[in-house]
N, C-alpha and C positions, 0 to 999 in steps of 0.2 A: 504493500500500500504506500509506504514512504517512497519507495523507488519510483512508483508510478507518478506520485505527486511531484517529485523532483524532475522527472521526465517532462511532465506537463509544463512546469515552470520554465524549463530550458527551452521548450518549443515556443512558448509565449514570448520569451525574451528574444529568441531568434527572430520571430515575426516583428517585434518592436524594433530590432536593429535594422531589419529590411525596410520598415516604415521610415525610420530616420534617414536611411539612404535614399529612399524615394523622394522624401521632402527636399533633401539636399540637392537633388538634381534640378528642382524648379526654384528653390529658394536657398541659397548657400547658408549653411549653419555654422555657428561658432562651435568650437570643441565642447564647450560646456553644455550648450543646448542639444547638440547631437548626442552626447552621452546621456543626458537626462531623458530624452525621448526613447533612446535605446533601452533604458532601464525601467521604463514605465509600461506595464502591461495594459494596453488600452482595452483589451477584451473584458477586463474586470469592471470597467466603467460603463459598458454598453449593455442595454437591456437584452435579455436572453434571446429574443427573437431576431436580434440584429447582430449577433456575435460573428456571423460569417462576413459581415461588412466592417468589422472592427479595425482592420488594418488597411482600409482604403482611405483615400484622401477626401472623405465625405463627412459632413455634419450628419448626426443621427438623432431621431426623436427620443426624448425621455418622458417620464410621467409628468403630470402637472403642466402640460403644454410647453415644456421647456426642451432645450436641445443640448447635445454635447457638441461642442465646436469641432470643426474639421481639424485634423492633426496639423495641417498646413497653417491654419489660423493660430492654433496654439503655439506653433513654432515662431510665427511672426510676432505674436504678442510677447513671447518670452524674450526674443531677441531685442524687441523695442525697449525692454526694461534696461538694456545695457547692464546686465547683472554682475559683470566682473568687479570684484571688490566690495559688493554690497552684502550686507548681513541679514537684513530683515525686509520682508515684503508683506503688504496687506492686499488681499484680493477681495473685491466687492463682487459677490455672485459666485458662490462655490459650485452650484449646479451638481453635476455628476461627481465632481472632485478631481477630474482628470488634469485640468490645468494646475491645480494646487499640488497634485502628486508630481507632475513634471517639475514644478518650482522647488519641491522639497529636495530634489537632487542638486539644485543650484544654490539655494539660499540656506543658511544655517537655521533660520526661523521663518516659518510661513504662517500667517494669520489669515483666515478666510471666513467671510460672513455670508450666510444664506438666509433669505427671508421666507423660504418655504420649508417648513419643519420636516416634511417627509423626505425631501431631497437631502437635507443635511444629515438625517439619521442614516440614510442609505450610504452617503459619502463617508461618514465616520466608520461604518462597518467595512467599507472597502479599504480605508487607510489601515484599519486594524488587521485585516486579512493580509495586507502587504507588509505589515510590520513597520509602517511609517510612523515615527514617533515625534517628528519635529513640526507637525502641522497642528495649529491651535484653531479650534472652530468656535463659532458664535452664531446663535439663532437670533437674528435681529434685522432691522431695516438697514441695509448696507450704506444708504445715503448718509447715515450718521457717522460712519467710520467706527473706529475702535480706539477710544482715547487712552485706555489703560496702558497700552504698550507703545503708544506714540512717543516720539516721532519715528517714522519708518524711513528706511533708505529708498524704498520703492512702493508705489501704490498702483494696483492694476484693476481696471474695471473689466469684468467679464460680462458686461451688458452695455447697450448703447444709450446715449443721453445727448440732449442738445448741447449741454456743457457740463463738466464735472461740478458738483457742489463746491462753491468757493471755500467753505470752511474746512474741507478736506486738505487743502494746502497747508493749513496750520498743523496737520498731523503728519506732514512730510518734512523730513530733515532739510536744512539748507543745503543746496547742491544735489538734492534728491530729484527723482523722476517719477511722474505720474503718467500712465499710459491708459487711454480710453478710446473706445470707438465712438466718434462724434457724428451725430446726424447733420448732414449738410447737403442741401439741394437734392433731396430724395435718395442720397447715398449715405453710407457709413464709412468714415475714414479713420483708420488707426492713427491716433494723434498723440504725440509725445510732448509733455509739458515739463520744462526744466524750472526748478525753483532757484532763483538767484537773489537771495535777500528778499526784498519786497516785490521784486520783479518776477514775472512768469514768462518764459520764452516758449513759443509754440512752434512745433514742427509737424507737418502732415506727412504720413508715410505711405499708406496703402489702403485700398478698399477692403472691406470686410463685411460680414453679416452676423449680427447678434440679435438676441431678443432684447426688448427695451428694459431699461431700469424702471422698476415700479416702487412705489412707496408702501410702507406698512409691512406687516407680516401675515403669513398664511399658515394656519395650523391644520 
């Protein structure tokens, strides 16, 4: 039984490595992000009926009318964080937990917030199954952020918004980066915000597709 479990794990990790290589062909990856995607079994985060699509470059449906982002988008968001040298990251919108799991191999501390309780319970079970111990979870409205552990080196929105809530920049370290999919002219653009004292520099990166940020919580 143990041998079969280890064999399955090895197979999943081999598929994750091939997935990272596929992404790298269309979007060049840094060593850190390449390794993180190679180590993260996407199959664990995908609903049972879609497991055969787990290692394709597609977004897939979750419960509660949510989606697990395509691995390509997860890679782009991870790279946009410029993670080298950063210690902590706050994610707004845990969803399936796949993005947080990828980040757990790059950052020493990952904090993730989810407003739909069912999704967060499922994500926590996946983290436990994979023995990931550096992800801290919170059931809350992500628009509020998570003051207790602020300031963060990086903040990542895994949901789209017309603009990030301005108060979240107070939870970002000086010199830190916030990445969010911003609604603009009927499109969503991965946008990188640099905090430089009281100034925020903005850089538009790439088109993407996310569910919108919503307020409040859902039990």
